Backbone as XML, in Angstrom:
<?xml version="1.0"?>
<chain id="A" units="angstrom">
  <residue number="1" name="MET">
    <atom name="N" x="-49.159" y="36.315" z="-23.747"/>
    <atom name="CA" x="-49.371" y="34.953" z="-23.292"/>
    <atom name="C" x="-49.209" y="34.920" z="-21.771"/>
  </residue>
  <residue number="2" name="ASP">
    <atom name="N" x="-50.089" y="34.210" z="-21.112"/>
    <atom name="CA" x="-50.030" y="34.054" z="-19.660"/>
    <atom name="C" x="-48.759" y="33.291" z="-19.299"/>
  </residue>
  <residue number="3" name="PRO">
    <atom name="N" x="-47.943" y="33.822" z="-18.379"/>
    <atom name="CA" x="-46.703" y="33.138" z="-18.003"/>
    <atom name="C" x="-46.908" y="31.685" z="-17.572"/>
  </residue>
  <residue number="4" name="LYS">
    <atom name="N" x="-48.057" y="31.370" z="-16.993"/>
    <atom name="CA" x="-48.325" y="29.990" z="-16.583"/>
    <atom name="C" x="-48.505" y="29.067" z="-17.781"/>
  </residue>
  <residue number="5" name="GLY">
    <atom name="N" x="-48.735" y="29.648" z="-18.950"/>
    <atom name="CA" x="-48.872" y="28.850" z="-20.157"/>
    <atom name="C" x="-47.560" y="28.681" z="-20.901"/>
  </residue>
  <residue number="6" name="ILE">
    <atom name="N" x="-46.474" y="29.165" z="-20.319"/>
    <atom name="CA" x="-45.171" y="29.110" z="-20.981"/>
    <atom name="C" x="-44.295" y="28.018" z="-20.373"/>
  </residue>
  <residue number="7" name="VAL">
    <atom name="N" x="-44.108" y="28.082" z="-19.067"/>
    <atom name="CA" x="-43.237" y="27.141" z="-18.360"/>
    <atom name="C" x="-44.005" y="26.563" z="-17.182"/>
  </residue>
  <residue number="8" name="HIS">
    <atom name="N" x="-43.765" y="25.296" z="-16.930"/>
    <atom name="CA" x="-44.489" y="24.576" z="-15.879"/>
    <atom name="C" x="-43.494" y="23.738" z="-15.079"/>
  </residue>
  <residue number="9" name="SER">
    <atom name="N" x="-43.736" y="23.620" z="-13.798"/>
    <atom name="CA" x="-42.910" y="22.767" z="-12.942"/>
    <atom name="C" x="-43.812" y="21.786" z="-12.214"/>
  </residue>
  <residue number="10" name="ASP">
    <atom name="N" x="-43.487" y="20.511" z="-12.332"/>
    <atom name="CA" x="-44.265" y="19.451" z="-11.701"/>
    <atom name="C" x="-43.278" y="18.403" z="-11.193"/>
  </residue>
  <residue number="11" name="PRO">
    <atom name="N" x="-43.355" y="18.034" z="-9.924"/>
    <atom name="CA" x="-42.414" y="17.051" z="-9.392"/>
    <atom name="C" x="-42.412" y="15.728" z="-10.160"/>
  </residue>
  <residue number="12" name="GLU">
    <atom name="N" x="-43.502" y="15.442" z="-10.860"/>
    <atom name="CA" x="-43.612" y="14.193" z="-11.618"/>
    <atom name="C" x="-43.027" y="14.297" z="-13.027"/>
  </residue>
  <residue number="13" name="VAL">
    <atom name="N" x="-42.651" y="15.500" z="-13.441"/>
    <atom name="CA" x="-42.111" y="15.703" z="-14.794"/>
    <atom name="C" x="-40.689" y="16.230" z="-14.669"/>
  </residue>
  <residue number="14" name="VAL">
    <atom name="N" x="-39.730" y="15.468" z="-15.149"/>
    <atom name="CA" x="-38.309" y="15.831" z="-15.118"/>
    <atom name="C" x="-37.911" y="16.312" z="-13.708"/>
  </residue>
  <residue number="15" name="SER">
    <atom name="N" x="-38.379" y="15.599" z="-12.712"/>
    <atom name="CA" x="-38.040" y="15.870" z="-11.300"/>
    <atom name="C" x="-38.319" y="17.303" z="-10.858"/>
  </residue>
  <residue number="16" name="GLY">
    <atom name="N" x="-39.326" y="17.923" z="-11.445"/>
    <atom name="CA" x="-39.704" y="19.277" z="-11.044"/>
    <atom name="C" x="-38.955" y="20.385" z="-11.750"/>
  </residue>
  <residue number="17" name="THR">
    <atom name="N" x="-38.070" y="20.033" z="-12.667"/>
    <atom name="CA" x="-37.358" y="21.045" z="-13.446"/>
    <atom name="C" x="-38.375" y="21.840" z="-14.260"/>
  </residue>
  <residue number="18" name="PRO">
    <atom name="N" x="-38.285" y="23.164" z="-14.293"/>
    <atom name="CA" x="-39.210" y="23.944" z="-15.122"/>
    <atom name="C" x="-39.049" y="23.575" z="-16.604"/>
  </residue>
  <residue number="19" name="VAL">
    <atom name="N" x="-40.147" y="23.166" z="-17.208"/>
    <atom name="CA" x="-40.151" y="22.760" z="-18.614"/>
    <atom name="C" x="-41.166" y="23.597" z="-19.389"/>
  </residue>
  <residue number="20" name="PHE">
    <atom name="N" x="-40.977" y="23.652" z="-20.700"/>
    <atom name="CA" x="-41.966" y="24.308" z="-21.543"/>
    <atom name="C" x="-43.266" y="23.520" z="-21.450"/>
  </residue>
  <residue number="21" name="VAL">
    <atom name="N" x="-44.373" y="24.227" z="-21.297"/>
    <atom name="CA" x="-45.683" y="23.598" z="-21.154"/>
    <atom name="C" x="-45.943" y="22.648" z="-22.323"/>
  </residue>
  <residue number="22" name="GLY">
    <atom name="N" x="-46.413" y="21.457" z="-21.989"/>
    <atom name="CA" x="-46.746" y="20.461" z="-22.996"/>
    <atom name="C" x="-45.554" y="19.673" z="-23.503"/>
  </residue>
  <residue number="23" name="THR">
    <atom name="N" x="-44.382" y="19.888" z="-22.890"/>
    <atom name="CA" x="-43.170" y="19.184" z="-23.311"/>
    <atom name="C" x="-42.433" y="18.681" z="-22.077"/>
  </residue>
  <residue number="24" name="ARG">
    <atom name="N" x="-41.325" y="18.012" z="-22.324"/>
    <atom name="CA" x="-40.396" y="17.623" z="-21.266"/>
    <atom name="C" x="-39.067" y="18.348" z="-21.466"/>
  </residue>
  <residue number="25" name="VAL">
    <atom name="N" x="-39.107" y="19.447" z="-22.212"/>
    <atom name="CA" x="-37.901" y="20.214" z="-22.533"/>
    <atom name="C" x="-37.673" y="21.277" z="-21.459"/>
  </residue>
  <residue number="26" name="PRO">
    <atom name="N" x="-36.551" y="21.192" z="-20.735"/>
    <atom name="CA" x="-36.265" y="22.213" z="-19.724"/>
    <atom name="C" x="-36.126" y="23.597" z="-20.348"/>
  </residue>
  <residue number="27" name="ALA">
    <atom name="N" x="-36.726" y="24.586" z="-19.708"/>
    <atom name="CA" x="-36.622" y="25.962" z="-20.200"/>
    <atom name="C" x="-35.162" y="26.416" z="-20.211"/>
  </residue>
  <residue number="28" name="GLN">
    <atom name="N" x="-34.381" y="25.930" z="-19.259"/>
    <atom name="CA" x="-32.966" y="26.290" z="-19.186"/>
    <atom name="C" x="-32.225" y="25.903" z="-20.466"/>
  </residue>
  <residue number="29" name="ALA">
    <atom name="N" x="-32.713" y="24.886" z="-21.161"/>
    <atom name="CA" x="-32.055" y="24.449" z="-22.397"/>
    <atom name="C" x="-32.009" y="25.573" z="-23.425"/>
  </residue>
  <residue number="30" name="LEU">
    <atom name="N" x="-33.071" y="26.357" z="-23.525"/>
    <atom name="CA" x="-33.080" y="27.473" z="-24.475"/>
    <atom name="C" x="-32.025" y="28.495" z="-24.084"/>
  </residue>
  <residue number="31" name="LEU">
    <atom name="N" x="-31.958" y="28.832" z="-22.813"/>
    <atom name="CA" x="-30.952" y="29.798" z="-22.364"/>
    <atom name="C" x="-29.541" y="29.265" z="-22.609"/>
  </residue>
  <residue number="32" name="ASP">
    <atom name="N" x="-29.335" y="27.983" z="-22.357"/>
    <atom name="CA" x="-28.018" y="27.385" z="-22.585"/>
    <atom name="C" x="-27.642" y="27.423" z="-24.061"/>
  </residue>
  <residue number="33" name="TYR">
    <atom name="N" x="-28.594" y="27.148" z="-24.936"/>
    <atom name="CA" x="-28.338" y="27.212" z="-26.379"/>
    <atom name="C" x="-27.903" y="28.612" z="-26.780"/>
  </residue>
  <residue number="34" name="LEU">
    <atom name="N" x="-28.661" y="29.598" z="-26.344"/>
    <atom name="CA" x="-28.355" y="30.977" z="-26.726"/>
    <atom name="C" x="-27.032" y="31.432" z="-26.120"/>
  </residue>
  <residue number="35" name="LYS">
    <atom name="N" x="-26.795" y="31.075" z="-24.877"/>
    <atom name="CA" x="-25.543" y="31.436" z="-24.209"/>
    <atom name="C" x="-24.353" y="30.782" z="-24.915"/>
  </residue>
  <residue number="36" name="GLY">
    <atom name="N" x="-24.567" y="29.605" z="-25.470"/>
    <atom name="CA" x="-23.519" y="28.881" z="-26.175"/>
    <atom name="C" x="-23.279" y="29.362" z="-27.596"/>
  </residue>
  <residue number="37" name="GLY">
    <atom name="N" x="-24.027" y="30.380" z="-28.021"/>
    <atom name="CA" x="-23.829" y="30.935" z="-29.356"/>
    <atom name="C" x="-24.717" y="30.334" z="-30.429"/>
  </residue>
  <residue number="38" name="ASN">
    <atom name="N" x="-25.617" y="29.458" z="-30.034"/>
    <atom name="CA" x="-26.539" y="28.872" z="-30.998"/>
    <atom name="C" x="-27.701" y="29.822" z="-31.238"/>
  </residue>
  <residue number="39" name="THR">
    <atom name="N" x="-28.412" y="29.589" z="-32.311"/>
    <atom name="CA" x="-29.561" y="30.424" z="-32.648"/>
    <atom name="C" x="-30.843" y="29.784" z="-32.115"/>
  </residue>
  <residue number="40" name="ILE">
    <atom name="N" x="-31.876" y="30.587" z="-32.077"/>
    <atom name="CA" x="-33.172" y="30.045" z="-31.676"/>
    <atom name="C" x="-33.644" y="29.007" z="-32.694"/>
  </residue>
  <residue number="41" name="GLU">
    <atom name="N" x="-33.275" y="29.193" z="-33.959"/>
    <atom name="CA" x="-33.646" y="28.217" z="-34.987"/>
    <atom name="C" x="-33.014" y="26.860" z="-34.698"/>
  </residue>
  <residue number="42" name="GLU">
    <atom name="N" x="-31.749" y="26.870" z="-34.265"/>
    <atom name="CA" x="-31.081" y="25.612" z="-33.928"/>
    <atom name="C" x="-31.770" y="24.938" z="-32.743"/>
  </residue>
  <residue number="43" name="PHE">
    <atom name="N" x="-32.146" y="25.727" z="-31.760"/>
    <atom name="CA" x="-32.869" y="25.175" z="-30.617"/>
    <atom name="C" x="-34.182" y="24.541" z="-31.079"/>
  </residue>
  <residue number="44" name="LEU">
    <atom name="N" x="-34.936" y="25.259" z="-31.880"/>
    <atom name="CA" x="-36.230" y="24.753" z="-32.343"/>
    <atom name="C" x="-36.070" y="23.508" z="-33.205"/>
  </residue>
  <residue number="45" name="ASP">
    <atom name="N" x="-35.003" y="23.448" z="-33.998"/>
    <atom name="CA" x="-34.738" y="22.247" z="-34.799"/>
    <atom name="C" x="-34.441" y="21.046" z="-33.902"/>
  </residue>
  <residue number="46" name="ASP">
    <atom name="N" x="-33.693" y="21.281" z="-32.829"/>
    <atom name="CA" x="-33.312" y="20.194" z="-31.931"/>
    <atom name="C" x="-34.424" y="19.805" z="-30.958"/>
  </residue>
  <residue number="47" name="PHE">
    <atom name="N" x="-35.351" y="20.716" z="-30.721"/>
    <atom name="CA" x="-36.464" y="20.461" z="-29.796"/>
    <atom name="C" x="-37.782" y="20.827" z="-30.484"/>
  </residue>
  <residue number="48" name="PRO">
    <atom name="N" x="-38.202" y="20.015" z="-31.447"/>
    <atom name="CA" x="-39.396" y="20.360" z="-32.237"/>
    <atom name="C" x="-40.693" y="20.405" z="-31.437"/>
  </residue>
  <residue number="49" name="SER">
    <atom name="N" x="-40.696" y="19.879" z="-30.227"/>
    <atom name="CA" x="-41.924" y="19.947" z="-29.425"/>
    <atom name="C" x="-42.149" y="21.341" z="-28.841"/>
  </residue>
  <residue number="50" name="VAL">
    <atom name="N" x="-41.128" y="22.203" z="-28.907"/>
    <atom name="CA" x="-41.260" y="23.586" z="-28.440"/>
    <atom name="C" x="-41.562" y="24.464" z="-29.650"/>
  </residue>
  <residue number="51" name="SER">
    <atom name="N" x="-42.673" y="25.167" z="-29.616"/>
    <atom name="CA" x="-43.030" y="26.045" z="-30.734"/>
    <atom name="C" x="-42.228" y="27.338" z="-30.663"/>
  </residue>
  <residue number="52" name="ARG">
    <atom name="N" x="-42.088" y="27.976" z="-31.806"/>
    <atom name="CA" x="-41.407" y="29.275" z="-31.850"/>
    <atom name="C" x="-42.139" y="30.262" z="-30.931"/>
  </residue>
  <residue number="53" name="GLU">
    <atom name="N" x="-43.460" y="30.246" z="-30.981"/>
    <atom name="CA" x="-44.260" y="31.155" z="-30.153"/>
    <atom name="C" x="-43.948" y="30.960" z="-28.666"/>
  </residue>
  <residue number="54" name="LEU">
    <atom name="N" x="-43.833" y="29.717" z="-28.241"/>
    <atom name="CA" x="-43.543" y="29.419" z="-26.841"/>
    <atom name="C" x="-42.138" y="29.877" z="-26.459"/>
  </residue>
  <residue number="55" name="ALA">
    <atom name="N" x="-41.167" y="29.627" z="-27.322"/>
    <atom name="CA" x="-39.786" y="30.040" z="-27.044"/>
    <atom name="C" x="-39.677" y="31.559" z="-26.955"/>
  </residue>
  <residue number="56" name="ILE">
    <atom name="N" x="-40.304" y="32.264" z="-27.883"/>
    <atom name="CA" x="-40.259" y="33.731" z="-27.877"/>
    <atom name="C" x="-40.982" y="34.270" z="-26.640"/>
  </residue>
  <residue number="57" name="ALA">
    <atom name="N" x="-42.123" y="33.684" z="-26.310"/>
    <atom name="CA" x="-42.867" y="34.128" z="-25.125"/>
    <atom name="C" x="-42.020" y="33.949" z="-23.864"/>
  </residue>
  <residue number="58" name="PHE">
    <atom name="N" x="-41.275" y="32.853" z="-23.783"/>
    <atom name="CA" x="-40.399" y="32.624" z="-22.632"/>
    <atom name="C" x="-39.327" y="33.704" z="-22.543"/>
  </residue>
  <residue number="59" name="LEU">
    <atom name="N" x="-38.682" y="34.010" z="-23.658"/>
    <atom name="CA" x="-37.632" y="35.033" z="-23.652"/>
    <atom name="C" x="-38.200" y="36.405" z="-23.303"/>
  </residue>
  <residue number="60" name="GLU">
    <atom name="N" x="-39.372" y="36.716" z="-23.834"/>
    <atom name="CA" x="-40.000" y="38.003" z="-23.519"/>
    <atom name="C" x="-40.338" y="38.095" z="-22.034"/>
  </residue>
  <residue number="61" name="GLU">
    <atom name="N" x="-40.885" y="37.029" z="-21.482"/>
    <atom name="CA" x="-41.244" y="37.023" z="-20.060"/>
    <atom name="C" x="-39.992" y="37.098" z="-19.188"/>
  </residue>
  <residue number="62" name="ALA">
    <atom name="N" x="-38.941" y="36.402" z="-19.565"/>
    <atom name="CA" x="-37.680" y="36.464" z="-18.808"/>
    <atom name="C" x="-37.124" y="37.887" z="-18.831"/>
  </residue>
  <residue number="63" name="GLY">
    <atom name="N" x="-37.196" y="38.534" z="-19.978"/>
    <atom name="CA" x="-36.733" y="39.916" z="-20.084"/>
    <atom name="C" x="-37.554" y="40.855" z="-19.220"/>
  </residue>
  <residue number="64" name="ARG">
    <atom name="N" x="-38.874" y="40.698" z="-19.254"/>
    <atom name="CA" x="-39.752" y="41.531" z="-18.421"/>
    <atom name="C" x="-39.451" y="41.322" z="-16.939"/>
  </residue>
  <residue number="65" name="ALA">
    <atom name="N" x="-39.263" y="40.075" z="-16.549"/>
    <atom name="CA" x="-38.990" y="39.778" z="-15.139"/>
    <atom name="C" x="-37.683" y="40.427" z="-14.692"/>
  </residue>
  <residue number="66" name="LEU">
    <atom name="N" x="-36.676" y="40.368" z="-15.521"/>
    <atom name="CA" x="-35.394" y="40.979" z="-15.174"/>
    <atom name="C" x="-35.519" y="42.490" z="-15.065"/>
  </residue>
  <residue number="67" name="LEU">
    <atom name="N" x="-36.169" y="43.104" z="-16.041"/>
    <atom name="CA" x="-36.314" y="44.560" z="-16.025"/>
    <atom name="C" x="-37.154" y="45.028" z="-14.840"/>
  </residue>
  <residue number="68" name="THR">
    <atom name="N" x="-38.141" y="44.246" z="-14.464"/>
    <atom name="CA" x="-38.963" y="44.580" z="-13.306"/>
    <atom name="C" x="-38.140" y="44.511" z="-12.022"/>
  </residue>
  <residue number="69" name="ARG">
    <atom name="N" x="-37.264" y="43.536" z="-11.941"/>
    <atom name="CA" x="-36.429" y="43.387" z="-10.736"/>
    <atom name="C" x="-35.466" y="44.546" z="-10.547"/>
  </residue>
  <residue number="70" name="ILE">
    <atom name="N" x="-34.983" y="45.119" z="-11.645"/>
    <atom name="CA" x="-33.975" y="46.176" z="-11.511"/>
    <atom name="C" x="-34.567" y="47.573" z="-11.576"/>
  </residue>
  <residue number="71" name="ALA">
    <atom name="N" x="-35.854" y="47.670" z="-11.878"/>
    <atom name="CA" x="-36.490" y="48.993" z="-11.987"/>
    <atom name="C" x="-36.844" y="49.552" z="-10.628"/>
  </residue>
</chain>
C-alpha cells in the first residue's frame, strides 16, 4: 500500500494531526493503544472507521521506516 494512502495530514482536519486516510482518527492513537497493552482488535472495535488493512499497513510502514533509519 502506498504510504500516502495510509496516513494523511491536513491543517483543516484535527488541526493537522496525522490521521488515518478517510477518518479523523489520529494514527498516534493506534500506537498509544498498543503501548498501553491493548490489542489491535480493541483498537479496531473502538475506532470502526479504521480498517484492519489500514492499521496493519500503518504498522508495517512504521516498522520499515524505523529499520531504514537504523540500517
